[in-house]
C-alpha positions in Angstrom: 75.5 -72.4 89.7 74.7 -76.1 90.0 77.4 -78.1 88.2 76.8 -81.1 86.0 78.4 -84.4 86.9 79.3 -84.8 83.2 81.1 -82.0 81.3 80.8 -81.4 77.6 83.6 -83.0 75.5 84.6 -82.5 71.9 83.2 -85.2 69.6 84.3 -86.7 66.3 81.8 -85.8 63.5 79.5 -88.6 62.4 79.8 -90.1 58.9 76.2 -90.7 58.2 74.1 -88.3 60.3 70.3 -88.1 59.8 68.0 -85.3 60.8 64.2 -85.7 61.0 62.4 -82.5 60.2 58.8 -81.8 61.3 57.7 -79.0 58.9 54.6 -78.1 60.9 55.9 -77.9 64.5 56.4 -74.5 66.0 54.1 -72.9 63.4 56.4 -74.0 60.5 59.6 -72.7 62.1 61.7 -75.4 60.3 60.5 -74.3 56.9 61.0 -70.6 57.7 64.6 -71.2 58.7 65.2 -73.7 55.8 66.5 -76.2 58.3 66.5 -79.2 55.9 68.5 -77.3 53.3 71.0 -76.0 55.9 71.4 -79.5 57.2 72.1 -80.9 53.7 74.8 -78.2 53.2 76.6 -79.7 56.2 76.4 -83.2 54.8 73.5 -84.3 57.0 70.7 -86.4 55.4 67.4 -84.5 56.1 64.2 -86.4 56.1 61.1 -84.2 56.1 58.2 -85.9 57.9 54.9 -86.5 56.1 51.6 -87.7 57.6 51.7 -91.0 55.7 54.9 -92.3 57.4 55.5 -93.2 61.0 58.4 -91.3 62.6 59.4 -94.4 64.6 59.5 -96.5 61.3 61.6 -93.8 59.5 64.1 -93.7 62.4 64.5 -97.5 62.5 65.0 -97.6 58.7 67.7 -94.9 59.0 69.6 -96.9 61.5 69.3 -100.0 59.3 70.9 -98.0 56.5 73.9 -97.2 58.7 73.0 -93.9 60.4 75.6 -93.1 63.1 73.9 -89.9 64.6 70.3 -89.0 64.8 68.7 -85.6 65.2 65.3 -84.0 65.3 64.0 -80.5 64.3 60.6 -80.6 65.8 58.5 -80.7 69.0 59.3 -82.5 72.3 57.0 -85.5 71.4 59.1 -86.2 68.2 62.3 -85.8 70.2 61.5 -88.6 72.5 60.8 -91.0 69.7 64.1 -90.4 68.1 66.0 -90.3 71.4 64.7 -93.7 72.3 66.1 -95.3 69.2 69.4 -93.3 69.5 69.8 -94.7 73.1 69.0 -98.2 72.1 71.8 -98.2 69.5 74.3 -96.1 71.4 74.1 -93.3 68.9 74.5 -89.5 69.6 71.3 -87.4 69.6 71.0 -83.9 68.3 68.1 -81.5 69.1 67.3 -78.6 66.8 64.9 -76.1 68.4 62.0 -75.7 65.9 59.2 -76.7 68.1 56.8 -74.5 70.1 58.2 -74.6 73.6 61.5 -76.5 72.9 61.4 -77.6 76.6 64.2 -80.2 76.2 66.5 -78.0 74.1 66.3 -75.2 76.6 67.2 -77.5 79.5 70.1 -79.2 77.7 71.7 -75.9 76.9 70.7 -75.2 73.3 70.1 -71.6 72.2 66.4 -71.5 71.3 66.9 -68.4 69.1 69.5 -70.0 66.9 68.2 -73.2 65.4 70.5 -73.1 62.3 73.6 -73.0 64.5 72.3 -76.0 66.4 73.1 -78.0 63.3 76.8 -77.5 64.2 76.3 -80.3 66.7 76.7 -82.6 63.7 79.9 -81.2 62.3 81.9 -80.1 65.3 79.7 -80.7 68.3 80.4 -81.3 72.0 78.9 -84.3 73.8 77.9 -85.5 77.2 75.5 -88.1 78.7 72.2 -87.3 80.2 69.4 -89.3 81.8 66.2 -90.7 80.2 63.1 -91.7 82.1 60.4 -94.3 81.4 56.8 -94.9 82.3 55.6 -98.5 81.7 58.5 -98.9 79.3 57.8 -95.8 77.3 60.7 -93.2 77.2 60.2 -89.6 78.0 62.7 -86.7 77.9 60.7 -84.1 79.8 57.7 -85.1 81.9 54.5 -87.1 82.2 51.5 -85.2 83.4 48.5 -86.8 85.1 45.3 -85.2 86.4 44.5 -81.8 85.1 47.5 -81.7 82.7 46.8 -85.2 81.5 43.2 -84.1 80.7 44.2 -80.7 79.2 46.4 -82.2 76.5 43.4 -84.1 75.2 41.3 -80.9 74.7 40.8 -79.3 71.3 42.9 -76.2 70.9 45.5 -77.2 73.6 48.5 -76.8 71.3 47.3 -73.3 70.1 46.4 -72.0 73.6 48.2 -74.1 76.2 48.1 -71.6 79.0 44.4 -70.8 78.6 43.5 -74.5 78.4 45.5 -75.3 81.5 43.9 -72.5 83.4 40.4 -73.6 82.4 41.1 -77.2 83.3 42.7 -76.1 86.6 39.6 -74.2 87.6 37.4 -77.3 86.8 39.6 -79.8 88.7 41.0 -77.8 91.6 37.8 -75.9 92.4 35.9 -76.7 95.5 33.6 -79.8 95.1 35.2 -80.8 91.8 35.9 -84.5 91.4 39.6 -85.4 91.5 41.2 -88.1 89.3 41.3 -91.5 91.0 45.1 -91.7 91.3 47.0 -93.2 94.3 50.6 -92.8 95.3 52.8 -92.6 98.3 55.2 -89.6 98.8 58.7 -89.6 100.2 57.4 -89.0 103.7 55.2 -92.1 103.5 52.0 -90.2 103.2 49.3 -91.5 100.8 47.8 -89.3 98.2 44.5 -90.8 97.1 42.9 -88.2 94.8 45.5 -85.7 93.7 44.5 -83.1 91.1 48.0 -83.0 89.6 50.8 -85.5 89.4 53.8 -84.4 87.4 56.8 -86.8 87.0 59.8 -85.3 85.3 63.1 -86.6 83.9 65.2 -84.8 86.6 63.6 -82.4 89.1 62.4 -78.9 88.2 63.6 -75.9 90.1 61.5 -75.4 93.3 60.5 -71.9 92.5 57.3 -72.0 90.3 58.1 -75.5 89.1 55.2 -75.8 86.5 55.3 -72.4 84.8 57.7 -71.8 83.1 59.6 -74.8 84.6 63.3 -75.5 84.1 65.6 -78.3 85.3 69.0 -77.3 86.6 70.5 -80.7 85.6 69.6 -83.6 83.3 72.0 -86.0 84.8 71.1 -86.2 88.5 69.9 -89.8 88.2 66.6 -88.8 89.8 62.9 -88.3 88.8 61.2 -85.2 90.0 57.7 -85.7 91.4 55.2 -82.9 92.1 51.8 -83.6 93.6 49.0 -81.0 94.0 45.8 -81.6 95.9 42.3 -80.2 95.1 41.2 -77.2 97.2 39.9 -79.1 100.1 40.3 -79.0 103.8 42.7 -81.1 105.9 43.4 -84.0 106.5 44.2 -84.2 102.8 48.1 -84.1 102.4 49.5 -80.8 101.4 51.2 -80.2 98.1 54.5 -82.1 97.8 57.6 -82.1 95.6 60.4 -84.6 96.0 63.0 -86.7 94.0 63.2 -90.5 93.6 64.7 -93.1 91.3 61.4 -94.8 90.8 57.7 -94.3 91.7 54.4 -96.2 91.2 51.0 -94.6 90.6 48.0 -96.7 91.0 44.5 -96.2 89.5 41.4 -98.3 89.0 41.2 -97.7 85.2 43.4 -96.4 82.3 44.9 -93.0 83.1 44.8 -90.0 80.7 48.4 -88.7 80.5 50.4 -86.2 78.7 53.8 -87.6 77.8 56.1 -84.8 76.6 52.9 -83.0 75.6 51.4 -86.0 73.7 48.0 -87.4 74.8 48.3 -91.1 75.8 46.3 -93.5 77.9 48.4 -95.5 80.3 47.3 -98.9 81.8 47.9 -99.0 85.6 49.9 -99.5 87.6 52.1 -96.7 86.2 55.8 -97.6 86.9 58.1 -94.6 86.5 61.9 -95.2 86.5 65.0 -93.2 85.7 67.7 -94.4 83.3 70.8 -92.6 84.4 73.4 -91.4 81.8 71.5 -93.4 79.1 71.6 -90.9 76.2 74.5 -89.4 74.4 73.6 -85.8 73.5 75.5 -83.4 71.2 75.0 -79.6 70.9 76.8 -76.8 69.2 79.9 -75.5 71.1 78.5 -72.0 70.4 75.4 -72.6 72.5 75.1 -72.0 76.3 75.6 -75.7 77.4 73.7 -75.1 80.6 70.0 -74.9 81.6 68.6 -71.5 82.7 67.6 -73.2 85.9 71.3 -74.0 86.7 72.1 -70.3 87.4 
């Protein structure tokens, strides 16, 4: 088992914890498990999100009112918004797994099948520090996908049929003769990749064995980005697929780049500057949960 540099430590309960609840993520999982009510029973203020209010605005307002711990019951995109504010103010961050994939929750050691117990992180949680990552100043917890994955997240029906959409996009982009995105980057061996079909930059590296599906990260505190580059199905001298780690990387392009940032569709203005922020975020989870990623075993 790969050991973390930072072990979990008991933490003092917050006095004014706030949980932001996305009622539609994960097919309504938060509503089915009555997460907002269960949080309030523990003395946590629960704010149920509505389409008319920006999550970023709600989080900033909560901090202004004196919140001393921030949590999210929702998908990975919502988590990054709240985690960025928590980091900026030095507050602990709690993840309640009510999204579809719960990518971050799984890798940080939360039991995905027990969202109600995840609320115990507020009342008698354990804490450690993990890394964040940024692209052009925007924080991400999981990964930024460029190329076929950046295109796939923009397609209608992606959230309801992610695997099918990715396979269809892969066939279009990786197939012989298909145009590849105009991305350029240099790998750790000094080789230039000019038209990769896939570039995936993650907050800490994925396990090497089948890194994209299902994809787990053995650690979230290595102080490294994970970079995976896949080329279209062409003949040499195109560089072969490559996976490596680095503290920073630049991706160039002649025009704005379609990207998926923690599953959210975004256009990024080049150059794309990726950096890691080691030990930037205080995370708390329930002491009843695994406390390790499946990829660490």
